[in-house]
C-alpha positions as a printed NumPy array, in Angstrom:
array([[-65.599,  46.397,  10.174],
       [-65.272,  46.09 ,   6.294],
       [-65.753,  43.246,   4.048],
       [-61.661,  42.935,   3.812],
       [-62.095,  41.794,   7.466],
       [-63.581,  38.483,   6.244],
       [-60.946,  38.095,   3.581],
       [-58.241,  35.464,   3.792],
       [-54.723,  36.121,   4.396],
       [-53.225,  36.798,   0.79 ],
       [-50.166,  35.345,   1.338],
       [-51.309,  31.972,   2.786],
       [-54.057,  31.885,   0.02 ],
       [-51.42 ,  32.433,  -2.933],
       [-49.047,  29.86 ,  -1.422],
       [-51.846,  27.557,  -1.589],
       [-53.405,  28.399,  -5.036],
       [-50.029,  29.121,  -6.676],
       [-48.345,  25.426,  -5.425],
       [-52.135,  23.653,  -6.767],
       [-52.119,  25.662, -10.075],
       [-48.403,  24.862, -10.514],
       [-49.019,  21.32 ,  -9.915],
       [-51.929,  21.561, -12.373],
       [-49.815,  23.213, -14.871],
       [-47.059,  20.201, -14.503],
       [-49.919,  17.739, -14.777],
       [-51.038,  19.294, -17.919],
       [-47.261,  18.739, -19.213],
       [-46.855,  15.289, -18.315],
       [-50.749,  14.345, -20.116],
       [-49.775,  16.653, -23.038],
       [-46.607,  14.869, -23.802],
       [-48.126,  11.395, -23.115],
       [-51.058,  12.25 , -25.462],
       [-49.6  ,  14.698, -27.798],
       [-46.05 ,  13.127, -28.311],
       [-43.481,  14.949, -29.877],
       [-45.761,  17.699, -30.535],
       [-45.733,  19.136, -27.107],
       [-42.502,  17.872, -25.529],
       [-39.271,  19.684, -25.912],
       [-35.852,  18.987, -24.262],
       [-35.184,  22.614, -23.806],
       [-38.162,  23.143, -21.851],
       [-38.144,  21.835, -18.332],
       [-36.429,  22.022, -14.65 ],
       [-32.95 ,  21.253, -15.714],
       [-32.645,  24.695, -17.991],
       [-34.462,  26.586, -15.77 ],
       [-32.327,  25.441, -12.758],
       [-29.21 ,  26.029, -14.911],
       [-30.251,  29.449, -15.672],
       [-31.024,  29.915, -12.052],
       [-27.861,  28.753, -11.03 ],
       [-26.124,  31.111, -13.45 ],
       [-28.085,  34.074, -12.089],
       [-26.805,  33.131,  -8.407],
       [-23.283,  33.455,  -9.997],
       [-24.192,  36.784, -11.637],
       [-24.922,  35.364, -15.231],
       [-28.1  ,  36.325, -17.104],
       [-27.347,  35.448, -20.461],
       [-26.001,  32.36 , -22.225],
       [-25.758,  31.274, -25.532],
       [-27.315,  27.957, -25.584],
       [-28.4  ,  26.947, -22.109],
       [-28.448,  23.473, -22.944],
       [-24.808,  23.487, -23.903],
       [-24.01 ,  24.721, -20.852],
       [-22.368,  22.178, -18.081],
       [-24.843,  20.74 , -15.729],
       [-25.109,  21.843, -12.288],
       [-25.016,  20.326,  -9.124],
       [-28.888,  20.05 ,  -7.995],
       [-30.063,  21.854, -11.09 ],
       [-33.53 ,  19.731, -11.157],
       [-34.199,  20.682,  -7.541],
       [-33.078,  24.54 ,  -8.322],
       [-35.434,  24.144, -11.417],
       [-38.222,  22.704,  -9.392],
       [-37.763,  25.5  ,  -6.661],
       [-37.554,  28.417,  -9.139],
       [-40.771,  27.246, -10.82 ],
       [-43.048,  26.783,  -7.644],
       [-41.711,  30.066,  -6.425],
       [-42.569,  31.692,  -9.814],
       [-45.848,  29.989,  -9.641],
       [-46.66 ,  31.246,  -6.038],
       [-45.256,  34.895,  -6.943],
       [-47.543,  35.094, -10.185],
       [-50.528,  33.791,  -8.204],
       [-50.136,  36.354,  -5.532],
       [-49.806,  39.143,  -8.166],
       [-53.102,  37.878,  -9.558],
       [-54.891,  37.628,  -6.399],
       [-53.555,  41.259,  -5.097],
       [-54.725,  42.785,  -8.499],
       [-58.19 ,  41.398,  -8.2  ],
       [-58.467,  42.395,  -4.574],
       [-57.275,  45.873,  -5.393],
       [-59.757,  46.206,  -8.12 ],
       [-62.554,  44.721,  -5.411],
       [-63.06 ,  41.805,  -7.858],
       [-63.175,  38.014,  -6.661],
       [-60.759,  35.511,  -8.809],
       [-62.676,  34.139, -11.875],
       [-62.031,  31.237, -14.362],
       [-62.05 ,  33.524, -17.33 ],
       [-59.763,  36.34 , -15.897],
       [-57.294,  34.035, -14.141],
       [-56.982,  31.975, -17.499],
       [-56.285,  35.045, -19.516],
       [-53.96 ,  36.023, -17.08 ],
       [-52.365,  32.821, -17.657],
       [-52.085,  33.139, -21.061],
       [-50.618,  36.596, -20.543],
       [-47.853,  35.234, -18.122],
       [-46.52 ,  32.973, -21.247],
       [-44.703,  36.248, -22.147],
       [-42.45 ,  35.711, -19.095],
       [-40.659,  32.949, -20.968],
       [-41.074,  34.416, -24.307],
       [-39.381,  37.71 , -23.392],
       [-37.183,  36.871, -20.55 ],
       [-35.902,  33.291, -20.292],
       [-35.749,  32.129, -24.023],
       [-33.774,  35.358, -24.771],
       [-31.644,  34.434, -21.508],
       [-31.108,  30.808, -22.725],
       [-29.648,  31.745, -26.087],
       [-33.012,  31.108, -27.906],
       [-33.892,  34.355, -28.924],
       [-37.082,  36.326, -28.725],
       [-40.032,  33.503, -28.528],
       [-37.488,  31.001, -28.491],
       [-37.331,  31.786, -32.461],
       [-33.426,  30.617, -32.479],
       [-34.224,  27.18 , -31.548],
       [-34.698,  24.487, -33.439],
       [-38.039,  23.233, -31.799],
       [-39.246,  26.952, -31.72 ],
       [-43.152,  25.785, -32.276],
       [-43.18 ,  23.086, -30.236],
       [-41.483,  25.396, -27.244],
       [-44.317,  27.855, -27.957],
       [-46.982,  24.986, -27.887],
       [-45.704,  23.878, -24.386],
       [-45.274,  27.109, -23.058],
       [-49.106,  28.21 , -24.174],
       [-50.313,  24.981, -23.139],
       [-48.964,  25.455, -19.636],
       [-49.495,  28.628, -18.838],
       [-52.949,  28.399, -20.171],
       [-53.646,  25.824, -17.869],
       [-51.596,  27.544, -14.893],
       [-54.072,  30.304, -15.215],
       [-57.258,  28.008, -15.336],
       [-55.758,  26.322, -12.347],
       [-55.359,  29.518, -10.226],
       [-59.257,  30.481, -11.088],
       [-60.095,  26.845, -10.184],
       [-58.158,  26.425,  -7.289],
       [-59.008,  29.983,  -5.53 ],
       [-62.856,  29.639,  -6.419],
       [-62.595,  26.151,  -4.737],
       [-60.518,  26.956,  -1.746],
       [-63.048,  29.934,  -1.348],
       [-66.034,  27.698,  -1.575],
       [-64.397,  25.326,   1.219],
       [-63.58 ,  28.573,   3.373],
       [-67.377,  29.502,   3.244],
       [-68.688,  26.132,   3.871],
       [-66.151,  25.86 ,   7.01 ],
       [-67.427,  28.802,   8.354]])
């Protein structure tokens, strides 16, 4: 029996760490909006546009001229939150799988760097699909959107690292 035998199931770990890291990201969004005010808020970023976009995807529509001008969709906040958390778990799974494949343990620095890299997803997929262009440059608050996304994804990555280490420590002490 090799070292892999002692490793916890990756999917279960990814679910726990991914949800906790995404909660940490959301808490950072709330704290930043309270402390930084308008500099760290954008009505264009949140569960509503994510849910509206995901509802459009379910109907086969990827691209919008302006997601904010689209009619509200029934349950878009719930759909947006579900999409946000499922994405957080999937990205966490990808990170943990990569670390395991490289024979490395998750770490705060590598996970934070990974989180920063995941900010490319909204910059290169969501924002253009929402009608805001690459990096949201066509939006009237592109700078705020970039700040909010970079902050959130940096904290998300740090959350992956911190929660993965905390769960690993807990697992070791419970043996």
